Residue, then its C-alpha position, 0 to 999 in steps of 0.5 A: f500500500g502506498w501513494n501513487i503519482n501518474s503523469w500521462r498524455s493522451a490524444l484521442s480521435q472520434g471519428a472524423a471529429t477534431e482530436d482531443t489531447y489530454k495532459v494530466l497529473e494524478m495522485g492518490p492511495k494505491l494497493h499493489w498485491f503480490f501472488n507469491e514471495n518472489q514478487n513476480w505476479y501481481v494485481s494493483a488498484e488505485w484511486n486518484p482523488y486529485a487529477k488536474g491537467k489540460r485538455e485541448k478541444a477544438g483547438t482551445e486549451r482548457d484546465i481540467t479537474g477530476s478523479s480517476v481509478g485504475a486496476g492492473i495485472g502484471y508480471r515482473f522479474r529481477i535483473s539484479r538485486f535492485i532492478g526489475v523489469g516486467a509487463s502489465l495490462q492496466y485499466h484507467s478511467l478518468s472522470l472529469s468534474k470541472e473545466t476552466l476556460n478564460s477564468t470561467e469555470s463550468s461543471i462538466s461530466g465526462k470520462v476518458t477510459n483506456l485499457m493499455p499494455m505497459i512495460e515496467f521498470s522497477i527499483l526494488m527495495r527488498 
């Protein structure tokens, strides 16, 4: 169990419509549970009540606020005593609640959901 910090960027296209880009910083608690003593296979779950960043929509950049949740399953192996590498499959969902454009704050309701494979690089303490 620990504190999680995510920083990510994404670009989403919806058909022939314009592309939306997101730049977000998220923070919150994360639970990482290993299936064995070698700490190879694991599942994780996170809740980030702090999610702030920028969204560019239709060529206009706006500040966004919200929260996110995530879950994942993965495998990691040790290269050395302190270094590990692995791969995982992660689910992530950002729920937007506020948007600010030119000092005008608006309540919004929107979600950005991703399912993504990831490569992991770890610094191990144990």
